[in-house]
N, C-alpha and C positions, 0 to 999 in steps of 0.2 A: 504494500500500500504506500503510495507516494504521499509524503508530507506536504502540506500547503504552507506557503510563506505567510507569516503574520506580521513581520517587520521587514521593511525595505530600506536599504541604505543606498544613497546615491552620491555620485561624484559629478560635479559640474565641470564641463570643459567647453571648448569652443565648438568642436564638431562632433566628437564621439563621447557618449555618456556611458558610464558603467553602473550597473545596478546589482546589488547583492541582496538576496532574500534569506531570512532566517525563520525557522519554525519556533514553536513554543519552548522547545528544549535547548535552543541556541545552536542547532546544527544548520549549516548552510545548505539550502535546498535549491537555490536559484543563483545563477551568475549570468548576466545578460549584458551584451555590448550593443548599444543602440545609437543611431545617428540622431541628430537634432530633430529631424522631421518625424522620426519613428517613436520618439520618447513618449509624447503625450498620448497618442493612440494606444500604445502598449499599457501605460499606467491607467488609462481610463477603463480598459477592459478588465482590470484586476478587481477583486473584491475589496471593500474598504479595509485599509490597514494603516499601521503607523509607518510613516516615512521620515527618515532622518537624513539631514544634509548639513554640510558645513556652511556656516553663515558667511555670506559675502553680498555685494550689491545685487548681483543677479539672482541669488538664492531666494530673495523675497518674491521676485516675479514667478519663479518656478514653484515656490510654495503656494502662491495664490492659485496657480494653474492646477496644481495637484489637489488642492482642497475642493475645487469645483466638482469632481466626481465623487466626493464623499470621504476622501482619505484624511487622516489626521497627520499634520506635518509639524515637525519640530526642527528648528534650526539651532545648531550647536556651534559655539565659537570655535574657530579652528584650533586654538591652543588647547582646547578641551578634547578634541578628537585625536590630536597627535599622539598621545600616549597609547592609544589603541592600535596604532599601525604596527603590525607584527613583523613585517619584512621591510625591504627597501621601499621608499615612498614612490608609488606609482598610482595610476588611476584606479585599477581594481583593488589595490590594497587600501586606498583611501575610502572607497565605497564600503569595503568590509569594516573598516574602522568606524565609519559613521553608523553603520548598522549595529555594531557592538555598543558604541557609546550611547545611542539613543535608548537602549534597553536599560541603562543604569537608572535606578530610581532617584538618585540624588544629583543627576546631571542638570546643570544650569542651562537653560535654553533661552535663545533670543526670540522675543516676540516678532511675529511676521508683520511687516509694515505694509500698510495699504499704499496705493499709488499716491494719494494726497500727502501722506506723511513723507514719502520719499521726495516728492516735489518740493515740499517745504524745507526739508533737510538740505537739498541741493541749493536752494536759494540762500539759506543761512551760510553754507560753506562758501558759496561764491562771494557773498558779502564779506565774510571773514577774510578771504584772500585779497579782496580789493582794499580793505582797511589795512591789512598787513603790508601790502605793497605801497600804499600811500604813506604809511608811517616809516617805511624803511629808508 
């Protein structure tokens, strides 16, 4: 009997994404390499599950997309994912580390920002740079 994945860890890249799925016991039951175009159709057809990703600017957009079909998404700060990388740092190992890290009950997660929050943050950062350049 094949186990079903209950937790999915993802690695964000420019063109190719790696996904790793774990079951309830922590065994890896899924390893998938997807292109940018194939990622969302694949995730949309999966049953609702917990998805973990390392937090970055683009991760918020992917998290919003993954929440639409009913998945629970948790973004984890990169420095918190790094201790779970078991081998050399590469995309599949990072996806596996995200999958492992999101299952930890005490893991601190970054809240997913909405588009308006990211727009406002970019305005604040742009203003901060202008002020810094003017006072330099």
